[in-house]
N, C-alpha and C positions, 0 to 999 in steps of 0.2 A: 713869385707870381709872374704869369706870362704877360707880355706887353704886346700891343698892337701897333703896327707901323702907320696905320691910317689915323688922321686927325679925328679924335673922338667928339664929333659934333652930333648932338642929340636931335637929328633931323626928324626921326620918326619915334622919338622916345615915348610918345603917348601910346604907341602900339605895343610897347613892351613893359609897361608898368604892371605891377602886381594887380591882377584882375580881382575884383571883389567876389568873394565866394562866401557861401553860408559857413559861418564858423562851426566847427565840429561841436557836437553836443555831448560827446563821450570820447574817451581815449580809444585809439586804435592805431595800428601800424601806419595806415594811410594818413592819419592825423599827424603823427610824428614826422612823416616824410614831407609834409608841406612847410615845415618850419625852416626858416633860414638858419644858417649855421650859428650865428651868435645867440639867437633866441633859444635854439636847442641847447647850447652850452649853458645858458642861464637857467633853463628848465632843469637841467641835470643838477645844478647847484641847489635850486629850490627843492628838488626831490630829496636831497640829502638833508636839507634843513628840516623838512617834514619828518625825516627819519630820526631826527634828534642830534644831528651834527651842527657845529658852527662851520661855516664855509667862507672861503676867500676866493674870489675870481680875479683873474688878471685883466688889466686894461688891454686895449688894442695894441698890436705890435707883436714882436716875437715872444712866444710864450715859453720857450725852452722845454717844450714837451709836456707842460702842465697847464691845464685849463682851470681846474678847481682844486683847492686844498681843503682837506677835511680835518677838523679839530674836535677833540672830545674832552679829555681831562686836562691835558696840558695846553694852555692857550697860546703857547709860543711854538710848539713842535707839532707839525701835522701828523695825524695818525695815518693818513693815506693821501695819495695824489690821484687825480682823475684826469684822463685825457678823453676828449669828446670829438667825434667826427660825424658830421651830417653827410655821410656818403651813402646815397641811396642805391647807386648802381655799382660803384667801385668797391671791391672787396678789400677789407683791411687785411694786410699780409703780415708775415712774421717780422718784416723789417720794422714796422711801426711798433710792434710789441717789444722787440729788442730795444728800440730807442726808449720806450717807457721804462724798461728795466734799468737802463743806463741812467736815466734821470733819477729813479728811485735810489740807486746806489749813491749817486752824487749828493742827493739831498738827505741821505741817511734815513729814508722812510721805508719801512718794511712792507707796506701794503700798496698795491697799485690797482686801479680800476680803469678799464678802457670801455667806453660806450660808443656805439655807432648806430645809426638808423638802418644800416645795411647788414652785412654778414661778415664773418671772418673766414679766412682760408683754413684748410686742415692743418697746415704747418703752424699758423698763428694759434689755433686752438691747442695744439700739442705743446707749443712753447709756453703759452699762458698757464696751462695746467702744471707744467714742470716748474714754473717760476712763481707759482701761487699768485698770479695776477688774475683778477676776476674780469672775464670778458662778457659783456652784455651786448648782444646784437639787438636789432630793432624790435624783434618780437619779444625778446627777454626783458628789455626795458619797458616796453608797453605792459607786460605782465606785472612788473614792479609797480607801475603807476596804478594799474587797476586794483592791485592788492591793498592800496592805501585806504585808510578810513574815508568815508564819504566826504567829510568836510575838507580834508587835505586834497583829495582827488579833484573835487570841484574847484578849490582855490587854485590849484595848479593849472587846470583847464582854462580858467578865467585869465590867469597870468599869461599863459603861453599864446593865447589867441586874442590878445588885446592889441588894438592898433595895427600897425603894419608888421605882420609877422612873416611875410613872404619875401619882400625885397631884401637882398643880402646886405650885410654891413661891410664896410671897408675894413679889411684885416689890419690896415696900418693906422687909420684915423678913427675908426669906430663909428663913423657916421654912415647913413644909408647911401649905397651906391646909386648911380643914375644910369638909365639906359643910354647906350651909345650905338652908333653905326660905324662900320668899317667895310672895306672890300670883302672881308671874310664873313661878314654878317653881323648881326646885333650882339652886343656884349654889355656887361656891367662895368662901369668905370667910376673912378672917384671924381666928385665934383670939384676937388682941388687940383685936378690935372692942370698944368704939368708938374706942379710941386709934388704931387703924389701920383705915381704911375700904376697903382694897384688896379688890377682888373680881374674879373671872374667871368667864366663862360655862363651862358644862360641855360638853365635847366628847362627841359620840356615841361 
């Protein structure tokens, strides 16, 4: 995580809080892309639960390349591991897919799934196909959500857009970040600074 050299004082924090928007009434790519990263990750887990899997998500902190574990018959051995990235403008490259494959090999899991709100590079798509890793871009995951039975689709919509679904969570502590100011402009910082120095840039 990048750090800022300016003291993170929330002088104008009220200007940068998540603005109240009308909650989406149906799934769309735009709806997916307004979710903060942790809510998106939890949505991915809920989707697989709706698809019949038992899931485990990791707490805040280093995830070792795994965000969600999927279980089916064996309650102790994951059937697949899932990596989620709420990257709307940054393309997922082959580096991230190679890292997921390394995690799969280390965990002795044959199946991997990578989900992003954005897109994948051509190299990433080719590597994923060769490695039998399922790659779901934003449009593809939106299609999966739309294909669910109505009751599951509606339940996931309610879950995803309940409460504060826009303010990003601290990747280290798991709590909501707060708006800060610096000479470089506004950014998200942890309320436990200086104990936790995690920061995130603000998305437009």
